[in-house]
C-alpha positions as CSV (number, residue, x, y, z in Angstrom):
1,X,99.2,134.7,102.6
2,X,98.0,134.8,106.1
3,X,94.4,135.0,104.8
4,X,94.9,131.7,102.9
5,X,92.9,129.8,105.6
6,X,89.8,131.7,104.6
7,X,90.2,131.0,100.8
8,X,90.0,127.3,99.9
9,X,91.4,128.0,96.4
10,X,94.7,129.4,97.8
11,X,94.8,126.6,100.3
12,X,94.4,124.1,97.5
13,X,97.2,125.8,95.5
14,X,99.4,125.5,98.6
15,X,98.7,121.8,98.8
16,X,99.6,121.2,95.2
17,X,102.9,123.1,95.6
18,X,103.9,121.2,98.8
19,X,103.2,117.8,97.4
20,X,106.6,117.3,95.7
21,X,109.2,114.7,95.1
22,X,112.9,115.3,95.7
23,X,115.7,113.0,94.6
24,X,117.8,113.8,97.7
25,X,117.1,114.8,101.3
26,X,118.1,118.5,101.5
27,X,117.2,120.8,104.4
28,X,117.2,123.8,102.0
29,X,114.4,122.1,100.2
30,X,112.4,120.9,103.2
31,X,112.6,124.0,105.3
32,X,110.8,126.3,102.8
33,X,108.1,123.7,102.4
34,X,107.5,123.6,106.1
35,X,107.4,127.4,106.2
36,X,104.8,127.6,103.4
37,X,102.7,124.9,105.1
38,X,102.8,126.9,108.3
39,X,101.9,130.1,106.5
40,X,98.9,128.4,104.9
41,X,97.8,127.0,108.3
42,X,98.3,123.5,107.0
43,X,99.6,120.7,109.3
44,X,102.7,119.4,107.6
45,X,104.9,116.4,108.1
46,X,107.6,114.7,106.1
47,X,106.5,111.2,105.2
48,X,109.3,109.1,103.9
49,X,108.9,106.3,101.4
50,X,112.2,105.1,100.2
51,X,112.8,103.2,97.0
52,X,116.6,103.8,97.2
53,X,116.4,107.2,95.4
54,X,113.4,109.2,96.3
55,X,112.3,111.0,99.4
56,X,108.7,112.2,99.4
57,X,107.4,115.3,101.2
58,X,103.7,115.0,102.1
59,X,101.2,116.8,104.2
60,X,99.7,115.0,107.2
61,X,96.1,115.1,108.4
62,X,95.1,117.8,105.9
63,X,94.3,115.7,102.8
64,X,91.3,113.5,102.2
65,X,91.3,110.4,100.1
66,X,88.3,108.3,98.9
67,X,88.9,104.6,98.8
68,X,86.3,102.5,97.0
69,X,86.1,98.8,97.8
70,X,87.7,99.7,101.1
71,X,86.7,96.5,102.8
72,X,88.4,94.4,100.1
73,X,91.9,92.9,100.0
74,X,93.4,95.9,98.1
75,X,91.2,98.7,99.4
76,X,91.7,97.8,103.1
77,X,95.5,97.9,102.7
78,X,95.3,101.2,100.8
79,X,93.4,102.6,103.8
80,X,96.1,101.4,106.2
81,X,98.9,103.0,104.2
82,X,97.1,106.3,103.7
83,X,96.5,106.6,107.4
84,X,100.1,105.7,108.1
85,X,101.1,108.6,105.8
86,X,98.8,111.0,107.6
87,X,95.9,111.1,105.2
88,X,92.3,111.3,106.3
89,X,90.3,108.5,104.6
90,X,86.7,108.2,103.4
91,X,86.2,104.5,103.0
92,X,83.3,103.3,100.8
93,X,81.8,100.0,101.7
94,X,78.6,98.2,100.6
95,X,77.3,97.7,104.0
96,X,78.0,99.0,107.5
97,X,79.9,96.6,109.8
98,X,81.1,96.4,113.4
99,X,84.5,95.0,112.2
100,X,86.5,96.5,109.3
101,X,89.6,94.9,108.0
102,X,91.9,97.9,108.3
103,X,93.7,98.7,111.4
104,X,91.5,100.5,114.0
105,X,92.0,104.2,114.8
106,X,90.7,107.7,114.1
107,X,90.8,109.3,110.7
108,X,88.6,106.9,108.7
109,X,85.0,107.9,107.8
110,X,82.9,105.0,106.4
111,X,80.2,105.7,103.8
112,X,77.8,103.2,102.4
113,X,77.3,102.6,98.7
114,X,78.2,100.4,95.8
115,X,79.2,100.8,92.2
116,X,75.6,100.7,91.0
117,X,74.6,103.6,93.2
118,X,75.5,106.7,91.2
119,X,74.2,109.1,93.8
120,X,76.3,107.5,96.6
121,X,79.4,107.5,94.4
122,X,79.0,111.2,93.5
123,X,78.4,112.1,97.1
124,X,81.4,110.2,98.4
125,X,83.6,111.9,95.9
126,X,82.8,115.4,97.1
127,X,85.6,117.4,98.6
128,X,88.3,114.7,98.3
129,X,91.9,115.3,97.2
130,X,92.5,111.9,95.8
131,X,90.6,108.8,94.8
132,X,91.8,105.2,94.9
133,X,89.2,103.3,92.8
134,X,89.7,99.7,94.0
135,X,86.1,98.5,93.8
136,X,85.0,96.3,90.9
137,X,82.5,93.5,90.1
138,X,84.7,90.5,89.5
139,X,84.2,87.0,88.1
140,X,84.4,85.0,85.0
141,X,80.7,84.4,84.4
142,X,77.6,86.5,84.0
143,X,75.9,89.1,81.7
144,X,78.4,91.7,80.4
145,X,75.7,94.3,81.0
146,X,75.9,93.8,84.7
147,X,79.7,94.1,84.7
148,X,79.4,97.3,82.6
149,X,76.9,98.8,85.0
150,X,79.2,98.4,87.9
151,X,82.7,98.8,86.4
152,X,82.1,101.2,83.6
153,X,79.2,103.3,84.8
154,X,80.4,103.3,88.4
155,X,83.8,104.7,87.2
156,X,82.0,107.3,85.1
157,X,80.0,108.6,88.1
158,X,83.2,109.1,90.1
159,X,85.0,110.8,87.2
160,X,82.1,113.1,86.5
161,X,81.9,114.0,90.2
162,X,85.6,115.2,90.3
163,X,85.9,116.5,86.7
164,X,87.7,119.9,86.7
165,X,88.0,120.1,90.5
166,X,91.8,119.9,90.6
167,X,91.8,116.5,92.1
168,X,95.4,115.5,93.0
169,X,95.1,112.0,91.6
170,X,92.6,109.4,90.5
171,X,94.2,106.0,90.9
172,X,92.3,103.6,88.8
173,X,92.9,99.9,89.5
174,X,92.5,98.0,86.2
175,X,93.9,94.5,85.5
176,X,96.5,92.7,83.4
177,X,93.4,90.7,82.2
178,X,92.8,93.5,79.7
179,X,95.5,92.1,77.4
180,X,94.6,89.5,74.7
181,X,94.0,85.9,75.9
182,X,97.3,84.5,74.5
183,X,100.7,83.6,75.7
184,X,102.7,86.7,76.8
185,X,106.4,87.1,77.1
186,X,107.4,90.4,78.7
187,X,104.5,92.2,77.1
188,X,104.6,95.9,77.9
189,X,102.2,98.8,77.8
190,X,102.9,99.6,74.1
191,X,100.7,96.5,73.3
192,X,97.1,97.8,73.0
193,X,94.3,95.7,74.6
194,X,91.8,94.2,72.1
195,X,88.3,95.8,71.8
196,X,86.5,92.4,72.5
197,X,87.2,90.0,75.3
198,X,86.4,86.5,76.4
199,X,84.2,87.4,79.5
200,X,82.2,90.3,81.0
201,X,84.7,91.2,83.6
202,X,87.7,91.8,81.3
203,X,85.5,93.5,78.7
204,X,84.2,96.0,81.3
205,X,87.7,96.6,82.7
206,X,89.0,97.5,79.3
207,X,86.1,99.9,78.8
208,X,86.4,101.5,82.2
209,X,90.2,102.0,81.8
210,X,89.7,103.5,78.4
211,X,87.1,105.9,79.9
212,X,89.4,106.9,82.7
213,X,92.3,107.6,80.3
214,X,90.0,109.7,78.1
215,X,89.3,112.0,81.1
216,X,93.0,112.3,81.7
217,X,93.7,113.1,78.0
218,X,91.1,115.9,78.1
219,X,92.7,117.4,81.2
220,X,89.6,116.9,83.3
221,X,90.9,114.5,85.8
222,X,94.5,113.5,86.7
223,X,94.2,109.8,86.2
224,X,96.8,107.1,86.6
225,X,95.9,103.5,85.7
226,X,97.5,100.5,87.5
227,X,97.2,97.1,85.8
228,X,97.9,94.5,88.5
229,X,98.2,90.8,87.9
230,X,96.7,88.1,90.1
231,X,96.5,89.7,93.5
232,X,97.2,87.6,96.6
233,X,97.8,88.4,100.2
234,X,96.2,88.8,103.6
235,X,92.5,89.7,103.7
236,X,91.6,88.0,100.4
237,X,88.1,86.6,101.1
238,X,87.3,85.2,97.7
239,X,90.0,84.0,95.2
240,X,92.6,82.4,97.4
241,X,90.0,80.7,99.7
242,X,88.2,79.3,96.6
243,X,91.5,78.0,95.3
244,X,92.2,76.2,98.6
245,X,88.7,74.8,98.6
246,X,89.1,73.4,95.1
247,X,92.6,72.0,95.9
248,X,91.1,70.2,99.0
249,X,88.3,68.8,96.8
250,X,91.0,67.7,94.2
251,X,89.3,69.8,91.5
252,X,92.5,71.6,90.4
253,X,94.3,70.3,87.4
254,X,97.2,71.8,85.5
255,X,96.5,72.8,81.9
256,X,99.6,71.8,80.1
257,X,102.9,71.5,81.9
258,X,102.3,73.9,84.8
259,X,105.5,75.7,83.9
260,X,103.8,78.7,82.4
261,X,104.4,82.0,84.0
262,X,101.9,83.4,86.6
263,X,101.4,87.2,86.6
264,X,101.0,87.5,90.4
265,X,101.4,90.5,92.6
266,X,101.5,90.6,96.4
267,X,98.9,93.1,97.7
268,X,101.5,95.2,99.7
269,X,103.7,95.6,96.5
270,X,100.6,96.8,94.6
271,X,99.8,99.3,97.3
272,X,103.4,100.6,97.2
273,X,102.9,101.2,93.5
274,X,99.7,103.1,94.1
275,X,101.4,105.4,96.6
276,X,104.1,106.2,94.1
277,X,101.5,106.8,91.4
278,X,99.9,109.3,93.8
279,X,102.7,111.8,93.6
280,X,104.8,111.2,90.5
281,X,103.7,114.0,88.0
282,X,104.8,111.9,85.0
283,X,102.3,109.2,86.0
284,X,99.2,111.3,85.0
285,X,97.5,109.9,81.9
286,X,99.7,106.7,82.0
287,X,99.0,103.0,82.5
288,X,101.4,100.7,84.3
289,X,101.7,96.9,84.5
290,X,102.3,95.9,88.1
291,X,103.5,92.5,89.2
292,X,106.0,91.1,91.8
293,X,108.6,91.3,89.0
294,X,109.6,87.7,89.8
295,X,109.4,84.5,87.7
296,X,106.7,82.4,89.3
297,X,105.2,79.5,87.4
298,X,101.6,78.2,87.9
299,X,103.1,75.1,89.5
300,X,105.2,77.0,92.0
301,X,102.3,79.3,93.0
302,X,99.7,76.5,93.3
303,X,102.0,74.2,95.2
304,X,103.0,77.0,97.6
305,X,99.3,77.5,98.3
306,X,98.7,73.8,98.8
307,X,101.7,73.3,101.0
308,X,101.0,76.4,103.0
309,X,97.4,75.6,103.7
310,X,98.0,71.9,104.2
311,X,95.8,70.6,101.3
312,X,96.8,68.2,98.5
313,X,98.8,69.4,95.5
314,X,97.2,68.8,92.1
315,X,97.7,65.2,91.0
316,X,99.7,63.8,88.1
317,X,96.9,64.1,85.6
318,X,97.2,67.1,83.3
319,X,94.7,68.4,80.7
320,X,96.5,69.3,77.5
321,X,95.8,72.8,76.2
322,X,94.7,71.7,72.8
323,X,91.8,69.9,74.6
324,X,91.1,72.5,77.3
325,X,90.2,75.3,75.0
326,X,87.4,73.5,73.0
327,X,86.3,71.8,76.2
328,X,85.8,75.2,77.8
329,X,83.9,76.5,74.8
330,X,81.6,73.5,74.9
331,X,81.0,73.8,78.6
332,X,80.3,77.5,78.4
333,X,77.8,77.0,75.5
334,X,75.9,74.4,77.5
335,X,75.8,76.5,80.6
336,X,74.5,79.5,78.7
337,X,71.8,77.5,77.0
338,X,70.6,76.2,80.3
339,X,70.7,79.7,81.8
340,X,73.1,78.6,84.6
341,X,73.9,81.3,87.1
342,X,77.2,79.6,88.1
343,X,80.1,79.1,85.7
344,X,80.9,75.6,84.4
345,X,83.9,73.7,85.7
346,X,86.1,75.1,82.9
347,X,85.8,78.5,81.3
348,X,87.9,80.4,78.8
349,X,89.0,82.7,81.7
350,X,90.2,79.7,83.7
351,X,92.0,78.3,80.7
352,X,93.8,81.7,80.4
353,X,94.6,81.7,84.2
354,X,95.8,78.1,84.4
355,X,97.1,77.4,80.9
356,X,98.6,80.5,79.3
357,X,102.1,82.0,79.8
358,X,101.3,85.3,81.5
359,X,104.6,87.2,81.6
360,X,104.4,91.0,81.6
361,X,107.1,93.7,81.8
362,X,107.1,96.1,84.7
363,X,109.9,98.1,83.2
364,X,107.8,101.2,82.7
365,X,106.7,101.2,86.4
366,X,110.3,101.0,87.4
367,X,111.4,103.8,85.2
368,X,108.6,106.3,85.7
369,X,107.3,105.5,89.2
370,X,110.5,104.2,90.8
371,X,108.6,101.0,91.6
372,X,110.7,98.3,93.1
373,X,108.8,95.3,94.7
374,X,109.8,95.1,98.3
375,X,108.5,91.7,99.1
376,X,109.6,88.6,97.2
377,X,107.2,85.7,96.5
378,X,108.5,83.3,99.2
379,X,108.1,85.9,101.9
380,X,104.8,87.2,100.6
381,X,103.3,83.7,100.5
382,X,104.5,82.9,104.0
383,X,102.9,86.2,105.2
384,X,99.7,85.3,103.4
385,X,99.4,81.9,104.9
386,X,100.2,83.2,108.3
387,X,97.3,85.7,108.1
388,X,94.9,82.9,107.7
389,X,96.6,80.4,110.1
390,X,98.5,82.3,112.7
391,X,101.5,80.3,113.9
392,X,101.8,78.3,110.7
């Protein structure tokens, strides 16, 4: 096998063999892997990610991962963790910048492109060993066709580019928003998402997830789907800042009691789940709900944000759910009739976010991936606030 360095196919086979999981740390397991790596002329290191049961063996500085949405909250943290585990990273960003959110250092190649640029997506996917598809067009307002163009067709371009290439893993970041807009109590992955949704974003996320899993079922691409809840944490430049702005302007009202469950996930917990999904063979072709696994109500979450950022909590006035739903429909109808580019004050998506009980089971992720959220809500929120206001 000394000639393996001259034959990429053999080299790739060696990579697949070496990327293993062992339940215990055993020298008799690790030594042969190191020997194989040296024979294949592949730099090898043992990267340890403990969940209390698993020790993972990974190659260092020999595998390349594409991260879409690399400048976003999730994507930038994925870049950091991949580099910490020895991966080379191709980071896709919409525009070039002098300052990127991930930690500076070698091993990150930045390529320009967005989800509507099929040629750029296909080019970026060439020669990679894994893809973390974090990018998406998000929002609760706008033409569904625009969301499909970005979220469905963008995903299709990536899948087609790596179809049949032996890609180690395609991690597709979906959303818990794909489930029906109703109260949920420990809903798990056996509950199928509906075909039609209340807004363009969730509609396109259902369709893109379905497309990705079809490629997995056909054996063309080793896809794993993660369905995170409401993502919060350092480097969020959109959702959390907007919530703080609305709290400051006293625009936030509880819909109902405020005791309804919030399906939140700290970004670092989510990235931990993605790293587990990268190497667990049983994850291929599967979808996983991902949250912090902790009971957090709307009131607890919003008040933690308000107190942390030093803005007013929502006042005593609450909008009953029986009124919020028809009010949202009326406001949406008026906004569409006027051709408004911005959403009205209340939308069906906001009623879902603020008014419904969103409690989802992560039991499957625990069983199959070995997922165990490392950071609890209190610590995560403290870290989040500190990232915006150092010293607070």
